[in-house]
Residue, then its C-alpha position, 0 to 999 in steps of 0.5 A: m500500500t502506497r503511503s500518502p505524502a503526509t505519512p505521520l512520523p514518530p517524534p525525533e527522540e522516538r526515531r533514534r530510540l527505534r533505530e538503537a533498539g533495532s541495533l542499526t547505525q545511522a549509516q545502515v538506516a541511510e543505506r536502506v532509505g537511500t540518503t546520507r548519514e548526515t541526513v539521518r542524523a538531521w532527521e533524528s535531531g529534529r532539524t529536518n524531516p524527510r520528504g516524498r519517497k524518502r519519507e515513505a521509506y523511512a516511515k516504513l522502516l520505523d514501523s517495522l522496527a516498532e513491530v519487531e520491538v513489540t513481538v520480541p519479549q524484552e528481558e529484564p535488565t540486570p541491575e548494575p551499579e551506576a557508573a559516574a558519567v565522566p564529562l568530556t573536556p573541551a578539547q575532547a568535545f572539539d576533537a569529536l566534532y572535528a572528526f565527525c564534520a571535517p572530512a565531509l565539510v572539506r569535500q563540500s567546500y571543494l564543490l563550492t570553490g573548485r579549489r582543493e587548497l582553499a577548501r582545506e583552508s576554509v575548514e581549518r579557519a572555521f574550526q579555529l574560530a570555533w575553538q576560539r569561541w568554544p563556549e558559544v559553539a558547544v551550547d549551540r543547537d547545531p554546532a555542525g551547522w555553525v561550523r559549516a556556515t562559517a566555512y562556507e562564508y570563508a570559502l566564498s569570500p570575494w577577497h580570495r581573488f586578490r591573493p596571488r596563490f588563487r589568481h590561477p585556476e587549479p587543475p580540473p577533475a580527471d573524469a570528463s563528467d566530473r569536469a562538466l559538473m564542476d564547470v556548471l557549478l562554478k558558473l552559478p552565482p555563489p548564493y545559488r551554488r550554496t543553496l543547491l549544495l545545502y539542499d541537494g547535496v547536504g540534504l537540508g530542508l528548505p527552511e534550514t537552507a534559507a536560514e543558513t544562507e540568510a534568505s527568506t524561504p521563497a528566495a531560497a526556493n527561487r535560487l534552488l529552482h534557477a540553479r537546478e534549471a541551469v544544471a539541467t540545461r547543461l547536463p540533462a541527465l541531472a534533471d532528477p534531484t535524486e540523480l543530482h544528489r548522487r553525482l554531487t556526492e560522487l564528485a565530492s568523494a572523487e578528490r582525495l581531500r584530507a583535513a588536518k589533525p584536530p590538535t594541529v587545528r587547535t594549536g593553530s587557533e591558539r597561535r592565531a589568537r595569541f598573535w592578534t592579542r599581541a597585535a592589539i596590545a602593541f596598537t594600544v601601547a602605541l596609541i597611549g604613547t602617541t597620546a602622551l607625546t601629544v600631551r607632553t608637547a602641547p602648549t600649556r598656556y594660551e597664546p593670543p593670535v597675532a593682531p591684524g595690521a593697522e592702517i598707516q596714514g600719510v602714504p600716497p595711494r599707488v597710482a594705476q598704470g596709465a599711458l606712456s609719455e613721449a620719453e617713455a615711449e621712445l625709450r621702449e622703442k629703443l629697448r625693443g630695437g636693441m633686443t633684436s640683435g642682442p644687447e652688448r655685453v659689458l666686459p670688466l677691464s683688467r688692471 
């Protein structure tokens, strides 16, 4: 029996409980439903909900897990002494988030930029900033989304075009179909490219995609439709969103992109924070020194301005130039005539 598009689903906590009760991993559920592990994780956290055929397959899987749980009698658990839960240190929690998100995030950044080195740098900078703001990121509703948005912003920054190392394009993918898809992606405007990657690549819902791209839901939907249309025009085989998702995953996985180790990222973040702290201290000291020098050299008493000049009586006014007299006109003609062949030079006499 085919389910309707509005097939009811249990709450997110129940979805996770049923999966764990059936001894299934998120990757196994993703394989059965036909999606990615990150998408299943988003479904279980309540950030997104499945749509269409994936919703039907996911609901059918959860129903089968619930039926198995009802038919199989549950054994009474043996009471065990409660073990004290040891909380993770900030470094351990950061390393866990990095290990979970960084590999996929590097590949996504590569799809955004077409540059391998820039993709790795974007992810490292995003996690360095996350480590600097770890108290804020640790309590965020979606730490992975926080880091992803930061990495995307850095990767799509227009200032990279002025960097000498990024003025020339990198070698394209080896496969011809991968080159064609990458060429289509890079010709999309950055907002359209980012929306397409989040919705059809990562698997976010339309409201979540709009929120992460800082756009309204209608604007995000419009960008998605135009991006899909541009891809389908150049590559008709990718008109189906399912096929487009598969090709995006293959293209991202074709490149061997490796992220740095978590301790290296944390060390780089701390080094960068120390550098900017010292730079701020040096600037403050220079500003204080300049202010002190100004105060030291500034006049300490009031000096009145120079008084304006006074009018002097008895001096005849300057006469304006008028017509020349006969003697002056004759002298002018004589001088003009003498300048034709050059004036005679006066030589000193030796004694």
